[in-house]
C-alpha positions in Angstrom: 13.7 -2.5 -4.4 14.0 -2.9 -0.6 16.2 0.2 -0.3 13.7 2.2 -2.4 10.9 1.1 -0.1 12.7 2.1 3.0 13.6 5.5 1.5 9.9 6.1 0.5 8.8 5.4 4.1 10.9 8.3 5.3 8.9 10.6 3.0 5.6 9.9 4.7 3.9 9.9 1.2 0.3 8.9 0.5 0.7 5.3 -0.9 -2.2 5.7 -3.3 -0.3 8.6 -5.0 2.7 6.4 -5.8 3.4 5.3 -9.4 6.4 3.7 -10.8 7.9 4.0 -14.3 11.0 2.0 -15.2 13.0 3.7 -18.0 16.5 3.9 -19.1 18.8 6.7 -17.8 18.6 8.4 -21.2 14.8 8.2 -21.2 14.8 9.7 -17.7 17.0 12.6 -18.8 14.8 13.2 -21.9 11.5 13.1 -20.1 10.8 16.8 -20.4 11.9 16.9 -24.0 9.2 14.2 -24.8 6.6 16.5 -23.3 7.9 19.4 -25.4 7.6 17.3 -28.5 3.9 16.5 -27.6 3.2 20.2 -27.0 4.8 21.2 -30.3 2.8 18.5 -32.1 -0.4 20.0 -30.7 0.6 23.6 -31.5 0.8 24.4 -27.8 4.6 24.9 -27.3 4.3 28.7 -27.9 1.5 29.1 -25.4 2.9 30.4 -22.1 3.9 27.6 -19.8 5.4 28.9 -16.7 7.9 26.7 -14.9 8.3 26.7 -11.1 10.0 24.6 -8.5 8.7 24.8 -5.0 9.7 23.3 -1.7 6.5 22.8 0.4 6.8 22.0 4.1 5.3 18.7 5.2 2.9 20.5 7.5 1.4 22.5 4.6 1.4 19.9 1.8 -2.2 18.9 2.1 -3.4 22.5 2.1 -1.1 23.2 -0.9 -2.3 20.2 -2.8 -6.0 20.9 -2.2 -5.6 24.5 -3.4 -3.4 23.9 -6.4 -4.9 20.6 -7.7 -8.4 21.3 -6.5 -8.9 25.0 -7.3 -6.1 26.4 -9.5 -5.2 23.7 -12.1 -8.0 22.5 -14.5 -8.4 19.7 -16.9 -6.9 21.7 -19.7 -3.3 21.7 -18.5 -1.2 20.9 -21.5 2.3 20.3 -20.0 4.2 18.3 -17.5 3.9 18.9 -13.8 7.0 17.8 -12.0 7.0 17.4 -8.2 10.0 16.3 -6.2 9.4 15.2 -2.6 12.3 16.4 -0.3 13.2 15.2 3.1 14.2 18.6 4.7 16.4 16.9 7.3 18.9 15.8 4.6 
């Protein structure tokens, strides 16, 4: 856990946004499939659900988050949102 903490410090993340889920490797690999099953069960799988991966510069992340999570996304989002922090110096 000490290695993880030192790596997280390099990301300059907001501590209150951190959450931890311990799952097996197979559960990790199937995490999106689980969301698919939930969407199918609710009849929402055939509803358009665009998928996008973005790299956002550290200098713009607060502006991006405010706009996306404050103005664009609403409470009726019915699918997973995956965000991957990236250290651009690596």
